[in-house]
N, C-alpha and C positions, 0 to 999 in steps of 0.2 A: 139271396137269401131266401125260404121258404117263408111265406107269411099266413098270417093268422088267416085272412079271408081267404087265402089260396088253399089250405085246408079245411076252414068250415063248410067252402062250394065243392072240394072234394067229398064232403063228409052227406052230403045230401045227393051228390050225382051219383055216388057207388053204393046208396044205403038198401035201394030193391037188390043187389049181388052179393052182397056179403053179410055176415053174421057177427052183430051186436056180441063179443064174447063177454063170459062173465069176470069180473074180478073179485075172487074168493078173499076173504078171511084165511089164514092157515093158526088155529091158535098152537099147533107142534113146529111152524118156525117161530111163529114169535117166542113161544120158549124157548130156543133153539136162541134165536137172536137177539133174544132182550127186548123187542117192543114190539109192537104192532105190526105187521106182517101182514099183504095181501098179495097172490098171484093174480096177474093177468093172465090169463087162460087164452093165451092165442093158438096155443099146439092144436087147438079143437075149431078153428078157423076151417072154412074152406080151400080143401088142399092141404093143411094141416100147419100151415106157418101163414103170416103176415103178410107175405108175399104179395098177396091177389089184392089188397086192396088197393098198392101202387099202379099194379098191372092192370086192373080196373081204368082206374081213373087216365093213366094213361091212352088206354086205347078209345074212353069212351069223351076223351076231348079231344080225340083226330078224327075230322073229316072222313068221311067215305072215298072220297074220292083218292085220300092219302093210303086208307087203306085198302082199295082196290088191289095191289097186288099184294097182299098179306103183312106180314108183321117179322122179324127175324129177334133173336135173343139169345142171350149168351149167359150162362148159368152154369155150377156143378150143384146142382139140387131144387131147392126150394123155387127160384123164381122161375126156373125153367118148367113147372108143373104150374106154376100161377099163370103164366102166360099161354101154355097149352089151356089149362079151363078157361081162363079169361076169354080165350081168343076161339075157342069151339061156341061156348056160351054165345057170342056176338056173328057168331057164322064167320070167323074168319081162317086164313091159309097162316099157319105159321111153322115155321123151322127154327128150333132151338138147336146152339152151337154148346157143345160140351164136351170136359174132358175125359180122356180116357179112364181116369180116375176115379169117377164118379161111380157111386154105388148102386150095382146093379138094379135094387129096387125104386130110385129114382129117375132112372132112366128109361125101367118098364112104367112109373106111372104114367111120365109125361108123355110115352107112348099111348097110352091108352088115353088120354084126354085129348089124344088125335094129333099133337103134331106132328114133324117129320123131326128123327134124331140127326145130327152130325156128329162122330164124334171127333174128336183130334187130342195131338200127344198132351197138350197143356191148353191151362185156362187163358196163359196167354196167346197161345197159337189160336182158341176158339176166338177171342177177340179181334185177330186179325184179320179172319175171316170175314169180319162184320160186313166191308166196305164192298166184297162182291158182292154179296147178296141188296147192301143199299143200293148199290146200281141199278138192281133188277127194279127197282122201287117198291122195295121192302123199307116198313119202317120200321127202326131200331126201339125195341122196348130196353131201355139199360138197364142194368140191375141198382144202381144204385145212382148215379149222379146224371139224375134229369129233376126238373123242378116236379113235372107233374106226379112223377113216381114217388116221388120224398114229399110232397102234400099228401098223397095216399097212406103212407105208411106214419106221416100225422095225424089222421084223423084216430088212431089207435090212443095216442097223447089224450086227444079230445076225449076219452070214452072215459080215461083215469082220473081225469080233474071233475067232469060229472058225478062219478061216482064216488069221490071222495075228495069235495072239496079242500081238506085239512091235511093232502098227502103235502108231507115233511121230503121224501127223499122217492126218487128212482132208479131203480139197476139197472140198464139196458146193454145188452150186448153189442158187438161192433164187428161189423166184417169190412165193409165198404165204406158204411158210415149213413146210407139212406135212412136206416127207421131207427137211426140215434139222432141223424140232425132236422126228419120230418118230427115226431116226437119231444124232442127237445123245442122245438120252435112254436109246438102248439103250447106245452107245459109252462114254458116262459111267459110269452103273451098274457097265457090267462093268471098266472101264478110266479109273480117273478121269483120270489122267493126258496122256490123249490128247489132243491137239489137233485141235480142230474150224475152218477156215477157209469161211467163206462167201463166197458170188461170186454178184453178178449183173452188170445189161448196164446201160449208159448208154439211157434212155429205158422200162427194166424197174426201176427201182430203190428197188422201194418200200420195203424193210427197211432199207437203208442211208439214204433219208428218215427211215425213223420213227425209226431207234437217233440221229438225229441230232437228231431233234424232242422225245423222250423219249416219243412216243403214235404209233399209226398214221397216215399219213399219204394219204389218197387222189390218187393222179397223177391230172393233170388228162386226160390221155391215155397209151396204148401206143405208143411209138415207135422200140422197138427190133426189128431183125427175130427176137430169139427170142420165140416169140410164145407160146412154152408156160411164161417168167417171165413171162408178163401175166397177171398178177393186180394189181389197181386200189390195190389196198390189203392190207399185211397185217392178222392179228386181234390182239389182244391178248396172246394165247395164246402165240402166234406169235413176236412182239415179244418179249415173256417168257423164252421161251427162249434165243433170241439175245443177249438180255440178260446170260443165263448163262452159257448153253455154247460161245458162238465168242471167237474171238479176234481178229477184225476182219469185218466184209465186206468184199472187193476191187470196184471197180466197172469192168470193161473195155469196153470199146467194143467197137460191131460190127466194126468192121476189126480189132481184135486178137481178137476170137471166129471170124471169117470164116481169117485167118492159121492159127491152131489148130486149127483145121476141117481146112483141107489138109493140112498136118499131120500131122493123124491119119490123113486119108486115105488119103495117097502114102504113110505113111511104114511105120504101123500097121495099115492094108487096113480100118479101119472109116470106116463113113459114120456122123457123128455128128451130132444136131443144135445150133445152136450154145447150146443150153440146156445143151449137154455140152460142148462144144468151151470152152464158157466157162471153165471147170474148169483148162485147161492156160493157155488166157492169163492166167490169174489166180496159178496155181504158178511160171508164168517170172516175174511179180513177187514173190513169196513167198520163192523158194527158197532164200536166206541164212538165215530161222529154221526151215528146216526139218532133222525129226531124221533115225533111221536108215530106216525106211519110213514111205514116202508111199502114199497110195491116191486115186485120183483117181475120182469116181464120174460114168461116163459113162452118166448118168441114160436119155437117152432117143435112138430113131434115125429116129423117123417126121421123115425130110426128103424134101418130095416134089422130081422132077425138075425140073421148071422152077424152085424158088426154088434149087434148087443152081446152078443156070446163070447166076439173074440174080444172083447176088451177086458173079459177076465182074467187073461193073458193080460195085458197093456197097467194094471192096476198093482 
């Protein structure tokens, strides 16, 4: 399990390379949910999501000899951009394996940061290709199941508790569970009584299914519009973190995530991904459980214009 010392060391290590994103009180959401609500604006992080925290921590923790042949990553979106960007900053050669279903804006941005993109039929096929690149000497930067990656994501949790020592509840979305594991590990170490609520969308609910089964479950396909939550399965480590730290995992529909996305855009003037707006959709269901100071983590904002326009027909 990711421990607080590892996360604190990661914060020092990655500080020169990332933004310390703001944590803003929202009058609109506070009235909407009936308590003090704050938004962790990680959508303004470099590359538009939290993922650079883990990518930088993994690469900065690796030796130059290990990195000499470059890196390889698998991603349907935000992790791809993070690894590409971090590799560019650090002067490393990067290959990113992405499924064909990846929105074009993610592919273009990943290439724009200097990585070579290889498209595969599915995200599962992308993972199958990793060993070939590892055999060439490349370091694999896993999107979530890596202690160094999770520790990097956990630095976000340290920022939350530093800014709001009296935080009572944190709502965090779950893909593979790396963000949740890192953030929960940091928060629980600093403030054991904080309640952490996980969120997924229907069709990208690998954690909810794993919790119900008692072991990781591989989804046959990712059908949710929340592509950045599209891990085919969680890991043993992230499932254990969910079992230990979470109050629950709320699964919302794509339609509910879109309604929340529109509300956030119109009232807060923030354009989030469905993977981030789903935290508000879940908070609306959970609000009777909340204490005095609630944080919603808006984990990313890499939403393409064409996808945004298409949502009108899906709501």
